[in-house]
N, C-alpha and C positions, 0 to 999 in steps of 0.2 A: 461519464467521469470514471476513470480507472483509479481504484484505490491503491494505497501504498503497499509495497511488497513487504513481506515479513521474513525475518531470519529464523529458521527453525533452530531448535536447541542443538548446540554443538555436541559432537560426539564426546561422551564422558565415560566410555567403556573402560572397564578395568581388565587389562590383559593379564596373561600369566606372568609369574615372576621371571626376572631376567637371569642371565648367566652369572652376574656378579653376586647375586644372593644365593645361588645354588649351593655354594660351599660353605654357607654361613647359616646354620639352622636357626640361630636367634633372629637374624635379619629376615629370614623366610617367615618365621613365626609372627614377627611384627608386621610384616607386609600383609599376611593373611588376616591378622587381627584388624588392621586398618580397613581392609576390604569388607570384612564382616560389618564393621561399624558403619561404613559408608552405605552399604546395601540396606542397613537398618535405619538409615536416616540420621545417624549421630555423626555429623561431619566434624564436630570438635574432637571427639574421641578418635575418629579416623585420622585426622591431621596429627594428633599427638603420636599415634602409632607409626604413621608414615615418617614423621620427623625422626623417630628413633631408628627406623629402618634405614633412613638416609645417613644417619650418623654411623651406623654399623656397616653400610655398603655404599659409600659415597660415589663409587664409580659405576653404579647401576643406573642406567638411563630411565628404566621404568619406575624406579623408586621416586625419582624426581618428578616424573610425569604424574604419578599418583598424588604426590604432594601438591602439584599444580591443580589437579582436579579438586582436591579437598579445599585448597585455598580459594579457588574460584567459588566453590559452594559456600564458603564462609564470607563471601563478599569482599575478598582481598585481591583485586585484579592485579595490582602492581607486584605483589609478592608471587602471585600465580605466574605472571610473565617471567619472573626470574627463574622459577622452578622449571617451566617449560623450556626456557632457553638453556638451562643446564642439561635437561634431557636431550635436547637437540644437539648441543655441543658434544655430548657423549655418543650420540647416535643420530647423525644428520638424516638418516633414512627412517626416522620414526614418524610415520604419517599421522597418528593420532595427536602426538605432541605438536607437530607443525599445524595441524588443523585447529586445535584449540588455541594455540598461540595466535594464529590468524584471526580467530574469532574475537579475542580480546582486543587486538589492534583495530578490528573492524568496529567494535563498540566504541573505541576511543576516537574514531574518525581518521585513523592513520591508514588510509585506503591503499596506498602503494605498498606499505609494509605488510598489510594484511594479504594483499594479492600475492606477493612473493611467497608468503608462508603457505597459502592454499596451493599455489603452483608446485611448491616443494613437496607438499603432501601427495599431490597427484603424480609427481615424478617418482615418488617412492612406491606409490600404489595407484596405478592408472585406473583401476576399477574401484574407485572410492567415491560413491555418489554424494556423500555429505560434503566432501571437499569440493566437488564439482559444483554443487548447489551454492556453497558459500563463496566460491570464486565468482559465480554469476552475480551474486549480490554485490560483491566488491566492484566488479566491472560495471554493473548498472549504475552504481552510485558515482562512479567516475565518468559517467556519460558515454561509456563505450558499449552501446547497445548491441552492435553487431557481434562482438566477442561474448557479451553476456548471453545473447541468444544461443550461441554454441555451447556455452557452459551449462545453461539450464537444460538444453536438449540432451546433453550428455548425462546430466543427473537423472533426467526422466528415463533415458534409455537404460541406465545402469540399475535404476530402481523404478520400474514401471508402475508400482503401487504408491509412489510418493505423490499424492495429490497436490502438495504445495509446489513441487517442482513443475508440474504441468500448469498450475495457475500462474507462476512467475514466467514460465515460457510463453504463455498466452499474452500476458501483459506486455512483454518486450516485443513479441511478434506484432502485436497490434500497433505499438509505437513505431515499429519499423515499416508499417504499411502492408504487412503480410496477413491479410484477413483470413485466408484459408488456413494457414498454420495456427493462427490465433483461435479460430473457432474450434478446430480439432482439439487443441490443447485445453480450451475451456470446457469442452464437452467431456474430456477425460477427467478434468478437475471436478466437475459437478458429480460425476459418477463415483469418484473416490472420496469426495468431501461432501456428502449429501446434507450436511448441516452447516456448511460454510456459506454465508450470504454473499461474500465477495465473489465467489466463483459464479453464482447464479446472476449476480448483478452484471459482471463483465460479459457473460454470455448473452444476457438479455440485451445489453446495449449494442453488442455486435449484431445480433439478430435484427434489432430495430433498424440499424444502419442498412441492412440488406432488404428492408421494406416489409419484413414479416412481423408486423406490429402486434397481431393477436398472440403469436408465440412469444414475442418479447414480453408482453403483458403477463402472460402465464409464468414465465421464468422470474420476472421481477416480483410477482405476488409470492412466489416461493421464497425469494430473498427476504422480503419484508416479514413474512411469517416466521422465518428462522432467525432473523435479526431485527427484532422490534426497535432496537436502538441504532441500527445501521443507517446512518445518515445518507451514505452513498446510494443505498438501495432505495430509500424513499425518494431521493432526488431523481434517480433514474426512472422510477415508476411514475413520478409526476411528469417528467419530460415525455415519456412514451404516451401517457394519457393525453397530453396536449396534442401530440401528433395524431392520436385517434379521435380528436375533436370531442373529448370527454372532459370538459372544463371542470365540472364538479369533482370528478375523481382526481384531476390534476391539482385542484386547490387543496383537497384533503391530504394528498400525499406530500405536496410541497410545503403545506402548513406544518405537517409533522416533521419534515426535514428542517424547516426553519426553527422550530422549537428545539430540536436536537442540536442545531448549530446556528445560533442566532447571529453569528458574525460572518456567515458565509454570504458574500456578495452574489455569487453565482446562483445560489438557492433563492435569494431574495429577488433577483432579476427574473427568474422563471416564475416565481410566485406572483410577481407584478403582472406578468403576461397572462397567467392563468386566471387571476381575479378579473382582469379586464375582459377575458374571453367569457367568463361566467356571467358577469354583470358589470356594465360600465358605471359603477356607482362610486361614492366617495371612498369606500374601502379599497377599491382598485388603485385610486390615486395615492392613497396613504401607503399602500404596499410599494408603489413605484418610488415614492419619496424616500421610503426606508432603504430601498435598493440603491438609490442615488447617494444617500448618506454613507453607505458602506463602501461604495466605489464611485467616486465622482466622475471617473473616466468611462464608466460603463455606458454603452450606447443604447442597449435594449430598453432599460426602464425610461430613459429620456424620450425615446421614440414612442413608446406605448403611452406615456403621459401626454405627449403632444397629440397623438391620435385621439385619445379620450377627450381632451379639451376641445379639439377641433370639432369632434362629433357632438359635443354638448353645446357648441356655439359660443364657447368662451374664447373668442378669437384673440383678444388682447393678450391673455395669458399664453395662448398657443404660440403667438409670435415671439414672446419672450423665451418660451421653451424651444422654439426653432433656433433662436440665436445660440442657446446653450448647446443644442445638438450639433449645429454647424461648427462650433468651437472645439468639438472633440476630434481626436485624431483617428479614431477607429472607423467611423462610418465610410462606406464605399460611395463612389460618385452616384451610383444608382439609389442608394439609401438617402443620400442628401437631396437628390431630386424628388424622391417620393415624399420626403418631409416637407419640402417647399410646396409641392402640389397639394398636400393636405391643408396647409395654411391658406393657400390661394383659394381653395374651395370652401373654406370656412365661412359660414354665414351666421352673424351674431343673432342670438336669441332676442326676439322683439321685446322691447320693454313693456312691462305690464301696465295697463292703464289703471289709474286709481279707481 
C-alpha cells in the first residue's frame, strides 16, 4: 500500500523591496520592519507593518505579496488570496506570488485554478523547483499521473536534494507501472529522508514485489522503527512476513496495524489470513468475522473462514460460508472452484459418544 503524498510548505520567502517603494523611505522602512517581525515570528506585527507599507506604496507588487504571506501565516486564506491576486495583477510574472496563490487554491480543492497558478509561476521562472513540485501535486490530484510524473521529475532534477520530490516521483511512477523509475526514486528518497518511514515502506513493498523478501523485511523493519505509529509500515511488514511464511511475525505486525487503524478493512483481512496461518483456532475465525464486518464485499476473509471451517470439519457452516463467498463479485472463477472443492472435500467431525 502506497501512502498519501504530501504537499511541502509553500515558498514564503521575503524578497527585496520593489521599485515602487524605492522612492518612498517611509514605505521602505515599514517593509523592512514587517520583514523583521516576520522573521522573529510575530506575524501580527508583521501584518500591521505590511498594511502600512501597502497604504504608502499601493502600486508595489511585493508589498501585497508580503501582506499575503503574513495573512496566510495568520490563518486568513481568503484575505491572503486577495493580496496575492493584487500582487499578480501588478506583476503577472511574480513567481512567488503565483506559487503561493496556487497553494491556497490547492488547499481549497480548486485544482484547475491551482494548476494554472503553478504553471504561471513556472512560466515566469522555469527553474522553480517548488512550483514544479506543487504542480505535480495538483496534477496527481486531478488523476493526470503522466503529467504529474513529469512535474515531479522536474522538481527532483531542479533540486536533487529534495527527498519529498523523489518520494512523490516514486509513488506516481509505481502507479504508472514503471517499477524501475519508482525504485530508483525511492532509493534516492530513503537516502535523503533517512527518518521518513513512508520512503522505506514504499521501497520495501517494491523490493518485495521483485521477490527480494529478506531485503524488503529489512527495509520495513527500518520503517517501523522510525515510525512506530506508521500504520502503512506495519501493514506492509505484516504482508511481507506472510510471504516469508513467518505467521507469528505477521500476526504481531498486522495486530499493531489494526490497533493503529481499527477501521481498515485491508489490515483486518490480512490479519485474518495471518492468524489462520499461525493457528486455525477461534481467534482466527474471530479476526475473519471482524474483517467481514468492516467490508462485507471482501473476498479474502470469507475464503479463509471457509477454509478454516472445512478443515475443522464444520461442513454445515462451511457450506453457508461458500454461499456467501459465491455471492461476492470479486472472486475469480479459479477461486470459486477452489472454494467449492474445499467444501466438497469437507468431512464432518464424528459425533462424540456419550
